[in-house]
N, C-alpha and C positions, 0 to 999 in steps of 0.2 A: 440547508439551513432554515429554519421556520424564521419567517417575519412576517411582520405585521400584515401585509398586503398580502398574505397567504391566504388569509382567513377574512371575506369582506365586512364591512362595517354594516351594522343593522340598529335601527333605533326601536324597533320591536321589543318588550319587555321580555315574552315566551322565549323569543329568539334568544336573548340574551341571556337569559337562565338557563336556557339548553344549553348554551356552547361554555357556560361556566362549568354545567355539570360533567358535560363531556371532556373538559379541562380538567376537571378535578377527579375522573376518574381514569385519563390517560395519564396524568402525575401519579397517581398510586401504582399502575400498571408499570410507569418505569421504575419509580421507587422500588417495587417490589422484586425486580431484577437485577438491582445494584448491589454491591458489595457491601458489607455493613460499614466500613471505613468510609465509603463513599456516600451516605446517606445525610451525614451531616452539612450538604450543602445550602441548605437553607432556601431553596428556590421555593415560589410559592405560584408557581405558574408553569405549564410545557413548555412554553417560548423560551423562557430564560433559562429552565433545566437543561433545555436542549443545547442551547447556546455555552451554557458554562460546559456541560460535558464535551462538547465539539471543541471547545478551543483548549480544554484541559487534557485532554486525551486523544486529539488528532492527529499528533506527530509522533513519530519514530524516536526512540531513544537511541544514546549509543549502541547497547545490548545488540538492538534490532538491526542498525546497521551496519553490526560487526557481524551477525550471522550472516545478512545477506553477503558481504565481502568473501567471509568465508565459504559459502555455497559457490561463488564463481571461482575462487580457487580451486577447489575440489571437484569440479565439474567435469563430467566423464560422458562421452560420448558413446554407446551401445554399438557396437557393430552389427547388431542383430536387428535394430528397428532403424525407421526411418530417420534421420538426423533434423529434419526440418524443426519437428516438434521441441526437439531437446534442446536445439539454437534458440528457438523463443523464447523457452523455460530460460533460458541464459539472457535473452536480452529484456526479458521483464525485470529479471534480478538488476542488470544496469539501469533500466527505469527506475525503478524503486529507487535506487541508490542516489540516481539523479535527482530525483524529488526530494532527498533528503540529503541535497548540496555534498554530493559526494561522487563527482563525476571522474569517470575512469576513462582515458582518453582511449583513441583507436586502437593504437599501436599495443597499449596494453591488453585490450579485449581481444585483438589479432593473436596476441602470444599466447592468452587463455585460451582461446578457441583451439589454436594448435597443438598445445599442451592436453587437450581433452578428446583428441582423436585417439581412438583404438591405436595398437602399436602394428596392426596387421595394415596401418596405412601410412605408416611413416614415410611412402614414397611419394605421396599427396605432400606432406607437410615438407619434404627436401624440395618437389617440385616448385610448389607456392614461393619458398622462402629464395629457391636460386633464381626465380624469375622478377623479384623487387631489388630495386637498384639502390632503395635510401629507406629511411625508418618511417618518413610519413606516408 
């Protein structure tokens, strides 16, 4: 996020003019990248536009949270590849869900992970489950 402390203040008029010109150019570049319906923001400088966009679009909506949750439910581990990166991908989904105030308990995570293992590894799931004495 841009702050006024990002750009040091100056009393030199030439420097102020240069910065103002750069800010106008930057504002134009950002505006040229925005969808038409967002262009009605009315912001006059880069800092206020950036803060506006950050506050308005930096959070996930219900559709995004649902999609992440669906990915966890349909997650499958490939038996032909190292499971570590695949499990890390699943963990990333849980981190995103938690960041969106949708915390999945460790028990549910374990159940989802066990259901994601290939059928040829079913003995692993059975072994893990029989060694557990409680749900926590």
